[in-house]
C-alpha positions, 0 to 999 in steps of 0.5 A: 345229937340234939333234937333241934339239929335232928329237926334241921336234918329232917326239915328238908323234904329230900332228906325225909324222902331218902329216909323213907326209901331207906326204911324198906332196907339197904339201898345203893346210892345209885338207886336212891339217887335215881328215885330222888332225881326223878321225884325232885328234879335235882342233880346227882351231886345234890343227892350226894350232898343230902346223903352226906348230911344224913350220914354225918348227922347219924341218920344213915350209914354207908358201907362199900360193896365192891364199887357200890355204896350201900346206905341204910337207916340208923335208928338212934337219931330217930329214937331221940326224935321220938323221945322228944315228941313223947312229951307232946303225945299226951295232948294228942291222946287227950284230943283223940279221947275227946273226939272219941267221946263226941263221936260216941255221943253223936251216934247215940243221938242219931240212934235216939232220933232214929227211934223217935222218927220211927215211932211217929 
């Protein structure tokens, strides 16, 4: 699956929330549906459609346990997204390093100013 498709799947807040719920471990479709319906005010068939998209796109798997359907996160598509984002981490790291430098400079200036005002 390409990252464009992955971001299409992850672009929906309901699907992102379902993945967040599944990140804590395997859950029955009824449990997921109850939370999502409560938080987003959508119907059970709409939740089922989101679960289907996650399943068909490889972000979630499902297995039968008696009459229950248990969903779990599949990590491979998330690894692909992470790999795509990796090329941009350098920008974040550079900015965070620059922010750290500025914060350290500000602390030094405050200490220096504090020493001057104590001497006065």
